[in-house]
C-alpha positions in Angstrom: 200.5 -55.8 76.3 198.1 -53.4 78.3 200.5 -50.9 78.5 200.9 -50.6 74.7 197.0 -50.2 74.4 197.1 -47.6 77.0 199.6 -45.7 75.0 198.0 -46.5 71.9 194.6 -45.2 72.7 196.3 -41.9 74.8 197.8 -41.2 71.5 194.9 -42.0 69.5 192.4 -39.7 71.5 195.5 -37.4 71.6 195.6 -36.8 67.8 192.2 -36.9 67.7 191.1 -34.3 69.6 194.0 -32.4 68.0 192.7 -32.8 64.6 189.6 -31.9 65.6 190.8 -28.7 67.3 192.8 -27.6 64.2 189.6 -29.0 61.5 187.5 -26.6 63.6 189.6 -23.8 63.5 190.0 -23.9 59.6 186.6 -24.9 58.7 185.7 -21.8 60.9 187.9 -19.4 59.3 186.8 -20.9 55.8 183.2 -20.5 56.8 183.4 -17.0 58.4 185.2 -15.6 55.5 182.8 -16.9 53.0 179.8 -15.1 55.0 181.7 -12.2 55.3 182.3 -11.8 51.4 178.7 -13.1 51.2 176.8 -10.4 53.2 179.6 -7.8 51.7 178.5 -8.8 48.1 174.8 -8.8 48.2 173.8 -6.6 51.3 175.1 -3.4 50.6 173.8 -3.1 46.6 171.4 -0.2 45.8 168.1 -2.6 46.4 169.0 -5.6 48.4 167.2 -8.9 48.1 166.2 -10.3 51.6 165.7 -14.1 50.1 168.6 -14.1 48.0 171.0 -12.6 51.2 169.6 -15.9 53.2 169.4 -18.1 50.7 172.9 -17.6 49.5 174.3 -17.5 53.4 172.5 -20.9 54.2 173.2 -23.0 50.8 177.0 -21.7 51.1 177.2 -23.2 54.3 175.6 -26.2 54.1 177.8 -26.8 50.9 180.8 -26.0 52.6 180.0 -28.2 55.5 179.1 -31.2 53.5 182.1 -31.0 51.3 184.7 -29.9 54.7 182.9 -32.9 56.4 183.4 -36.2 53.7 187.4 -34.4 53.2 188.0 -34.2 56.9 186.2 -37.9 57.1 188.0 -39.6 54.0 191.3 -37.8 55.4 191.0 -38.7 58.8 190.0 -42.4 58.2 193.3 -43.2 55.9 195.4 -41.2 58.5 194.0 -43.7 60.8 194.4 -46.7 58.9 198.2 -45.9 58.0 198.5 -45.5 61.8 197.1 -48.8 62.4 198.9 -50.4 59.5 202.1 -49.5 60.9 201.1 -50.6 64.9 200.5 -54.1 63.2 203.9 -54.3 61.6 205.4 -53.0 64.6 203.6 -55.1 67.0 202.8 -58.4 64.1 199.5 -58.6 65.1 196.2 -58.2 62.6 194.2 -55.3 64.2 191.2 -55.8 61.6 188.1 -55.5 63.8 189.6 -54.6 66.8 189.0 -51.8 69.3 192.1 -49.9 67.9 190.2 -50.0 64.2 186.9 -48.9 65.7 188.6 -46.3 67.5 189.9 -44.7 64.2 186.4 -45.0 62.8 185.0 -43.2 65.3 187.3 -40.5 65.5 187.0 -39.8 61.9 183.1 -39.5 62.1 183.3 -37.2 65.2 185.9 -35.1 63.5 183.7 -35.0 60.4 180.6 -33.9 62.2 182.3 -31.7 64.0 183.8 -29.9 60.7 180.0 -29.9 59.2 178.3 -28.6 61.9 181.1 -25.4 62.2 179.4 -23.8 59.2 176.1 -24.0 60.0 176.7 -22.7 63.2 178.7 -19.4 61.8 175.5 -19.2 59.1 173.0 -19.3 62.1 175.2 -16.0 63.5 175.1 -14.8 60.1 171.7 -14.8 59.2 169.9 -13.9 62.5 169.9 -10.2 61.9 168.8 -11.0 58.2 165.6 -12.7 59.6 165.4 -10.2 62.1 164.9 -7.9 59.1 163.0 -9.9 57.2 160.1 -9.6 60.3 160.3 -5.9 60.3 162.3 -5.4 63.5 165.4 -4.1 61.4 166.8 -2.3 58.2 168.9 -4.6 55.7 171.9 -2.4 56.0 171.5 -2.5 59.6 170.7 -6.2 59.7 174.2 -6.8 57.5 176.6 -4.5 59.8 175.1 -6.5 63.0 175.6 -9.7 61.3 179.4 -8.7 60.3 179.9 -7.6 63.7 178.9 -10.8 65.2 180.8 -12.7 62.8 183.8 -10.9 63.7 183.3 -11.0 67.4 182.6 -14.7 66.6 186.0 -14.7 65.5 187.6 -12.8 68.1 186.1 -14.9 70.4 187.3 -18.3 69.5 190.3 -17.3 69.1 190.9 -16.4 72.5 189.7 -19.4 73.9 191.4 -21.5 71.4 194.9 -19.4 72.2 194.3 -20.4 76.1 196.0 -23.4 75.6 199.2 -22.2 73.8 202.3 -20.0 74.4 201.5 -15.9 74.1 198.7 -13.7 75.0 195.1 -15.4 74.1 193.2 -12.3 73.1 196.2 -10.8 71.1 195.2 -14.5 69.2 192.0 -13.6 68.8 192.2 -9.8 68.1 194.4 -11.3 65.1 191.7 -13.5 64.0 189.3 -10.5 63.8 191.7 -8.4 62.3 191.8 -10.8 59.1 188.5 -10.9 59.0 188.2 -7.5 58.5 190.4 -7.8 55.6 188.2 -10.0 54.0 185.1 -7.9 54.7 186.8 -4.8 53.3 187.9 -6.7 50.4 184.5 -7.8 49.7 183.1 -4.5 50.2 185.6 -2.5 47.8 185.3 -5.2 45.0 181.5 -4.6 45.4 181.5 -1.2 44.8 184.3 -1.4 42.0 182.1 -4.2 40.0 
């Protein structure tokens, strides 16, 4: 019985860390691309309003964090409950209120917190240059370019770090993530110029 428990905890822990990595990458992409869109659509207009830029960056990040965090929590709880049910059926025991179900809830909670915080981290990176602009250290346009460069660098660094655990060149993975970020920015930039 203890070997079954050990295997279950190993499986749960492995699945939890895999889910956290997957959701982290997805949310990082979503939040960074959203922020690139906000910057490209609001900072390069004739008379950019720093307050509007900052408020839009922050509110969109908070909304995305809440939405993603709640949806991931519910999805992970459902997936964990299904896994526990299948174990109950296989072992012919009731696992309600056991360490197994508590582990499922804890995994869901930790993963959802990571997902909630990810857009806020991206937001901090994106807003710092604009906060410096509001204090008079740099102009708005320069702040926008610094913000964009920081977001693209974040994509590249995270892509490289995450790519170390899988086959292939991790630097190329990081560059590929940054490349898609550049595409997202250019689309927003040209749409802003056209409208």
